[in-house]
C-alpha positions in Angstrom: -69.5 106.6 65.9 -73.1 107.8 65.6 -76.0 105.9 67.3 -78.3 104.3 64.8 -80.4 102.6 67.4 -83.8 103.8 66.1 -84.3 103.5 62.3 -87.9 103.7 61.0 -87.0 101.2 58.2 -85.4 98.7 60.5 -87.3 95.4 61.0 -86.4 95.6 64.7 -88.2 98.9 65.2 -91.4 98.3 63.2 -94.4 97.0 65.3 -92.2 97.0 68.4 -94.6 95.8 71.2 -96.4 93.3 68.9 -93.0 91.9 67.9 -91.9 91.5 71.5 -95.1 89.6 72.5 -94.8 87.4 69.5 -91.2 86.7 70.0 -91.8 86.0 73.8 -94.5 83.5 72.8 -92.4 81.7 70.3 -89.4 81.4 72.6 -91.7 80.1 75.4 -93.3 77.6 73.0 -90.4 76.3 71.1 -87.0 77.1 72.7 -85.3 75.2 75.5 -83.0 78.1 76.3 -82.9 81.8 75.1 -81.0 84.9 75.8 -82.3 88.5 75.7 -83.3 90.9 73.1 -84.1 88.5 70.3 -86.6 88.9 67.4 -88.5 86.2 65.7 -90.6 87.5 62.8 -94.2 86.4 62.5 -94.1 83.9 59.7 -91.4 81.6 61.1 -92.5 78.1 61.3 -91.3 75.4 63.9 -91.8 71.7 63.7 -90.1 69.9 66.6 -90.1 66.3 67.7 -90.6 65.4 71.4 -86.9 65.2 72.2 -85.6 68.2 70.3 -83.3 70.9 71.7 -83.4 74.5 70.4 -81.3 77.3 71.9 -80.8 81.0 70.9 -78.3 83.5 72.3 -78.7 87.2 72.9 -79.5 89.9 70.2 -80.4 87.4 67.5 -83.0 87.7 64.7 -84.9 85.1 62.7 -86.5 86.7 59.7 -89.8 85.9 58.0 -90.6 82.6 56.4 -87.9 80.6 58.0 -88.6 76.9 58.6 -87.2 74.9 61.4 -87.7 71.1 61.4 -86.1 69.1 64.2 -86.7 65.4 63.8 -85.5 62.2 65.5 -83.2 60.7 66.5 -81.5 63.5 68.6 -81.9 67.0 67.1 -80.1 69.9 68.5 -80.0 73.5 67.0 -77.9 76.1 68.8 -77.9 79.7 67.5 -75.3 82.0 69.0 -75.3 85.7 69.9 -75.8 88.5 67.4 -77.0 86.1 64.7 -79.3 87.1 61.8 -81.0 84.2 60.0 -82.4 85.6 56.7 -85.7 85.2 55.0 -86.9 81.9 53.7 -84.1 79.8 55.4 -84.6 76.1 56.2 -82.8 74.6 59.2 -83.5 70.8 59.4 -81.7 68.7 62.0 -81.7 65.1 62.9 -78.5 65.4 64.9 -76.8 68.9 65.3 -76.6 72.3 63.7 -74.7 75.0 65.5 -74.5 78.6 64.3 -71.8 80.6 66.0 -71.8 84.2 67.2 -71.8 87.2 64.9 -73.1 85.1 61.9 -75.3 86.6 59.2 -77.1 84.2 56.9 -78.6 85.6 53.8 -81.9 84.6 52.3 -82.9 81.2 50.9 -80.1 79.2 52.7 -80.7 75.6 53.7 -78.8 73.8 56.5 -79.8 70.1 56.4 -77.6 67.8 58.4 -79.0 64.6 56.9 -79.5 62.9 53.6 -80.1 59.3 52.3 -77.9 56.8 50.6 -77.7 56.1 47.0 -77.5 52.2 46.6 -78.8 51.1 43.2 -80.1 47.8 44.6 -82.4 49.4 47.3 -85.6 51.4 47.1 -85.5 55.0 48.2 -87.4 54.1 51.4 -84.8 51.5 52.2 -81.7 53.7 51.8 -79.6 54.2 54.9 -79.6 57.7 56.5 -76.4 59.8 56.3 -76.4 62.2 59.3 -73.5 64.6 60.0 -73.2 67.6 62.3 -73.1 71.1 60.9 -71.1 74.0 62.5 -71.2 77.5 61.1 
């Protein structure tokens, strides 16, 4: 098998040093635990509550324009090894979202572990929250 480690068109090889600094900052700023050799593209947005937990394994990539929103009560997002999260994805957690090893997620995918109820007699703001764990 040939070695394709350097490809000028690969998002992992363009702006190498700048990407490493940007990724290092975002991991330091937002993640509780992180492996090695990850890449977080520049336009990824994180909104985390004070008790959120965010973890990423080794050799994983988060593409441009992804949006992470971890809100109360107990949000946990765990991303495994060798994971690619495609462009324009939304990951919104109030409980738990777990993405296993060797997962590739295409563009425009949404993982949202919560919703609201649909009782006819209650206003939307009074609807009970429905929260369930997601495992991919």
